[in-house]
C-alpha positions as a Markdown table, in Angstrom:
| # | Residue | x | y | z |
|---|---|---|---|---|
| 1 | Unk | 0.0 | 0.0 | 0.0 |
| 2 | Unk | 1.5 | 3.3 | -1.0 |
| 3 | Unk | 1.3 | 6.5 | 1.0 |
| 4 | Unk | -1.6 | 8.1 | -0.8 |
| 5 | Unk | -3.9 | 5.1 | -0.4 |
| 6 | Unk | -2.9 | 4.7 | 3.2 |
| 7 | Unk | -3.7 | 8.4 | 3.8 |
| 8 | Unk | -7.1 | 8.1 | 2.0 |
| 9 | Unk | -7.9 | 5.0 | 4.1 |
| 10 | Unk | -6.9 | 6.7 | 7.3 |
| 11 | Unk | -9.0 | 9.8 | 6.5 |
| 12 | Unk | -11.9 | 7.6 | 5.4 |
| 13 | Unk | -11.9 | 5.6 | 8.6 |
| 14 | Unk | -11.6 | 8.8 | 10.6 |
| 15 | Unk | -14.6 | 10.3 | 8.8 |
| 16 | Unk | -16.7 | 7.2 | 9.5 |
| 17 | Unk | -15.7 | 7.3 | 13.2 |
| 18 | Unk | -16.6 | 11.0 | 13.3 |
| 19 | Unk | -20.0 | 10.4 | 11.7 |
| 20 | Unk | -20.8 | 7.6 | 14.2 |
| 21 | Unk | -20.0 | 10.0 | 17.1 |
| 22 | Unk | -22.2 | 12.7 | 15.5 |
| 23 | Unk | -25.0 | 10.1 | 15.2 |
| 24 | Unk | -24.5 | 9.1 | 18.8 |
| 25 | Unk | -24.9 | 12.7 | 19.9 |
| 26 | Unk | -28.0 | 13.3 | 17.8 |
| 27 | Unk | -29.6 | 10.0 | 18.9 |
| 28 | Unk | -29.0 | 10.5 | 22.6 |
| 29 | Unk | -30.5 | 14.0 | 22.3 |
| 30 | Unk | -33.6 | 12.5 | 20.6 |
| 31 | Unk | -34.3 | 9.5 | 22.8 |
| 32 | Unk | -32.5 | 7.4 | 25.4 |
| 33 | Unk | -33.4 | 4.1 | 23.7 |
| 34 | Unk | -32.0 | 5.2 | 20.3 |
| 35 | Unk | -28.8 | 6.4 | 21.9 |
| 36 | Unk | -28.4 | 3.1 | 23.7 |
| 37 | Unk | -29.0 | 1.1 | 20.5 |
| 38 | Unk | -26.6 | 3.3 | 18.6 |
| 39 | Unk | -23.8 | 2.6 | 21.2 |
| 40 | Unk | -24.4 | -1.1 | 21.4 |
| 41 | Unk | -25.1 | -1.7 | 17.7 |
| 42 | Unk | -23.5 | 0.9 | 15.4 |
| 43 | Unk | -25.5 | 0.0 | 12.3 |
| 44 | Unk | -28.6 | 1.0 | 14.1 |
| 45 | Unk | -27.1 | 4.5 | 14.4 |
| 46 | Unk | -27.1 | 4.8 | 10.6 |
| 47 | Unk | -30.6 | 3.3 | 10.4 |
| 48 | Unk | -31.7 | 6.0 | 12.8 |
| 49 | Unk | -30.0 | 8.6 | 10.6 |
| 50 | Unk | -31.9 | 7.4 | 7.6 |
| 51 | Unk | -35.2 | 7.8 | 9.4 |
| 52 | Unk | -34.3 | 11.2 | 10.8 |
| 53 | Unk | -32.6 | 13.0 | 7.9 |
| 54 | Unk | -33.7 | 16.3 | 9.2 |
| 55 | Unk | -31.5 | 15.9 | 12.3 |
| 56 | Unk | -28.9 | 13.5 | 11.3 |
| 57 | Unk | -28.3 | 14.4 | 7.6 |
| 58 | Unk | -24.9 | 16.0 | 8.3 |
| 59 | Unk | -23.6 | 12.9 | 10.0 |
| 60 | Unk | -24.8 | 10.7 | 7.1 |
| 61 | Unk | -23.0 | 13.1 | 4.7 |
| 62 | Unk | -19.8 | 12.7 | 6.6 |
| 63 | Unk | -20.3 | 8.9 | 6.5 |
| 64 | Unk | -20.7 | 9.0 | 2.7 |
| 65 | Unk | -17.5 | 11.0 | 2.4 |
| 66 | Unk | -15.7 | 8.5 | 4.5 |
| 67 | Unk | -16.9 | 5.6 | 2.3 |
| 68 | Unk | -15.9 | 7.5 | -0.8 |
| 69 | Unk | -12.4 | 8.0 | 0.6 |
| 70 | Unk | -12.1 | 4.3 | 1.5 |
| 71 | Unk | -13.3 | 3.4 | -2.0 |
| 72 | Unk | -10.7 | 5.6 | -3.6 |
| 73 | Unk | -8.0 | 4.0 | -1.5 |
């Protein structure tokens, strides 16, 4: 793996981690049960984000950017 793809992979994973933390914050503010599910089962955090695009749209956009960066690596 060369340096550019390693950097893209690192930034992609960092963006995914950031989006998950943003989704945790939004889901905990909305409801305790969603926040607990988002902590224990991270895919549910993204499922919550799809249902609540008005509140979690920015976090989903960060996740999409992360997947694009990983795909480019």
